[in-house]
C-alpha positions in Angstrom: 19.6 -10.7 -7.6 22.5 -10.7 -10.0 20.6 -8.7 -12.6 19.4 -6.1 -10.1 15.8 -7.2 -10.3 14.0 -8.5 -7.2 13.0 -12.1 -7.1 9.6 -13.3 -6.1 9.6 -15.8 -3.3 7.7 -18.9 -4.4 5.0 -20.3 -2.1 4.5 -24.1 -1.9 0.7 -23.7 -2.4 0.6 -20.7 -4.7 -0.7 -21.2 -8.2 1.9 -20.6 -10.8 1.7 -18.5 -14.0 3.8 -18.0 -17.1 6.4 -15.2 -16.7 5.8 -12.8 -19.6 9.4 -11.4 -19.2 11.1 -14.6 -20.2 8.3 -16.4 -22.1 8.5 -19.6 -20.2 6.8 -21.0 -17.1 8.5 -19.8 -14.0 8.1 -21.4 -10.6 9.4 -18.1 -9.0 6.3 -16.0 -9.9 3.3 -16.9 -7.7 0.0 -15.9 -9.2 -2.1 -13.4 -7.3 -5.0 -15.2 -5.8 -8.5 -14.2 -6.9 -9.7 -12.4 -3.8 -13.1 -12.6 -2.3 -15.5 -9.7 -2.4 -14.0 -8.5 0.9 -10.4 -9.3 0.1 -9.1 -5.7 0.3 -11.0 -5.2 3.5 -9.5 -8.4 5.0 -6.0 -7.4 3.8 -6.3 -3.9 5.2 -7.5 -5.2 8.5 -4.6 -7.6 8.8 -2.1 -5.0 7.7 -3.5 -2.5 10.2 -3.3 -5.0 13.0 0.4 -5.6 12.2 1.3 -2.0 11.8 -0.5 -1.1 15.0 1.3 -3.9 16.8 4.6 -2.4 15.5 3.8 0.8 17.4 4.9 3.1 14.5 2.7 5.8 13.0 1.2 4.8 9.6 -1.5 5.7 7.2 -3.0 4.6 3.9 -1.9 6.7 0.9 -3.0 4.8 -2.2 -6.3 4.1 -4.0 -8.1 3.1 -0.8 -7.3 6.6 0.7 -8.6 8.2 -2.5 -11.8 6.2 -2.2 -12.2 7.0 1.5 -12.0 10.7 0.6 -15.0 10.4 -1.7 -13.5 9.6 -5.2 -14.9 6.7 -7.1 -12.1 4.6 -8.5 -10.9 1.0 -8.7 -7.9 -0.5 -6.9 -6.6 -4.0 -6.3 -3.7 -3.3 -3.9 -3.0 -1.3 -0.7 -0.4 1.4 -0.4 0.6 2.6 3.1 3.4 4.7 4.6 5.0 4.0 8.0 7.3 6.3 9.8 10.7 5.1 8.9 12.6 6.2 12.0 10.1 4.3 14.2 10.6 0.8 12.9 13.3 -1.8 12.3 12.6 -3.4 8.9 13.4 -6.9 9.9 11.2 -6.6 13.0 8.4 -5.2 11.0 8.6 -8.2 8.6 8.4 -10.5 11.6 5.4 -8.7 13.0 3.5 -8.7 9.7 4.2 -12.4 9.3 2.1 -12.9 12.5 -0.8 -11.5 10.4 -0.3 -13.7 7.3 1.6 -11.0 5.5 4.8 -12.2 3.7 7.4 -10.6 1.5 6.5 -10.9 -2.2 10.1 -10.8 -3.4 13.3 -12.3 -2.2 15.7 -10.0 -0.3 12.7 -7.8 0.6 14.6 -6.2 3.5 17.6 -5.1 1.4 15.2 -3.9 -1.4 13.3 -1.8 1.2 16.6 -0.3 2.5 17.6 0.7 -1.0 14.1 1.8 -2.3 12.3 2.8 0.9 9.4 0.4 0.1 8.7 -3.0 1.6 6.9 -5.2 -1.0 4.5 -7.5 0.8 1.5 -9.7 0.1 -1.5 -10.8 2.3 -1.3 -14.5 1.7 -4.9 -15.5 2.4 -6.3 -12.9 -0.2 -3.3 -12.4 -2.5 -3.6 -8.6 -2.1 -0.3 -6.8 -2.7 0.8 -4.4 0.0 3.4 -1.7 -0.5 4.7 -0.4 2.8 6.7 2.8 2.1 9.1 4.2 4.7 8.4 7.8 5.5 11.5 9.9 6.3 10.7 13.4 5.1 9.3 16.2 7.3 6.3 16.5 4.9 5.5 12.8 5.3 5.8 13.0 9.1 3.4 16.0 9.2 1.0 14.1 6.9 1.0 11.2 9.3 -0.1 13.6 12.1 -2.8 15.1 9.8 -4.3 11.7 8.9 -7.7 10.6 10.2 -9.2 7.2 10.8 -11.8 6.4 8.1 -13.8 3.3 7.1 -13.1 1.2 4.1 -16.0 -1.4 4.1 -15.6 -3.3 7.4 -12.0 -2.1 8.0 -10.9 1.1 9.6 -7.5 2.7 9.1 -5.7 6.1 9.3 -6.0 7.7 5.8 -4.0 10.6 4.4 -5.9 13.9 4.3 -7.2 14.9 0.9 -4.7 17.8 0.8 -1.8 15.6 1.6 -3.0 13.0 -1.0 -2.9 15.7 -3.6 0.8 16.5 -2.8 1.8 12.8 -2.5 0.1 12.0 -5.8 1.6 15.0 -7.6 5.1 13.9 -6.4 4.5 10.4 -7.7 3.5 11.8 -11.1 2.2 8.7 -12.8 -0.9 8.9 -15.0 -3.1 7.2 -12.4 -1.7 9.7 -9.8 -2.5 12.7 -12.1 -6.1 11.4 -12.5 -6.4 11.1 -8.7 -5.2 14.7 -8.2 -7.7 15.9 -10.8 -10.6 14.0 -9.2 -9.7 15.2 -5.7 -9.3 18.8 -6.9 -12.6 18.8 -8.8 -14.5 17.3 -5.9 -13.1 19.8 -3.4 -13.6 22.7 -5.8 -17.3 21.8 -6.1 -17.5 21.5 -2.3 -16.0 24.9 -1.8 -18.3 26.4 -4.4 -21.3 24.9 -2.6 -20.2 26.3 0.8 -19.7 29.8 -0.7 -23.2 29.7 -2.2 
C-alpha cells in the first residue's frame, strides 16, 4: 500500500478484468460475479448470520434499508453499521469468513481502523459488503431504534426512516440526497393522509 490505495486480494478462482486505472490487465482486481436473482438476499442472510454470531449490535443502513422503508430504488451492494466498541476487527473478519465473506482489499483490518469501514465481499454471490464501525452517540441510538424488516427471503435489522434521513444527509453524495428526498416525500404524503 505504498501509494496509499488499498489493494484487492486476488482469488484463485475469481474472474479477472482489465484495471481501468492503469490500462492493463491486472491480476489484483477480481471481477464481481454476476449474482443470481437472489444474490443480495443470500449475501444479506450470510452477513446477518456472521454479525449475529459476533454478538454486536448492527443494522442495515444503505439501499436495502431504503427499499425496506418503502422507497423503490436499485442497489447492488449492502451497507451495514456495527457497534464499534462491541467488536474486535480481526475477530469479526474471522467470524465473517465462516460465512463465506472475505476482505475485498489487502490490509482490510488496518484500512478499517483508519477509515472506520471494513470492505468485504460475499464470495458465492460477489456482492460487496461495507461494514461501517459505529462510534458516535447518534449511531448507537440509531442501532437501538432499528427494527427487523424483510428483504426478500432475508430478515435484518434496518435503520429507521428518520435515522436514514440523518445518515444519508451526513454522507451527502448525490445518491444519498435522492434517498433523503424520496424518504421525505413518502413520509410527507403519509402524514398528509393521516391528517385527512
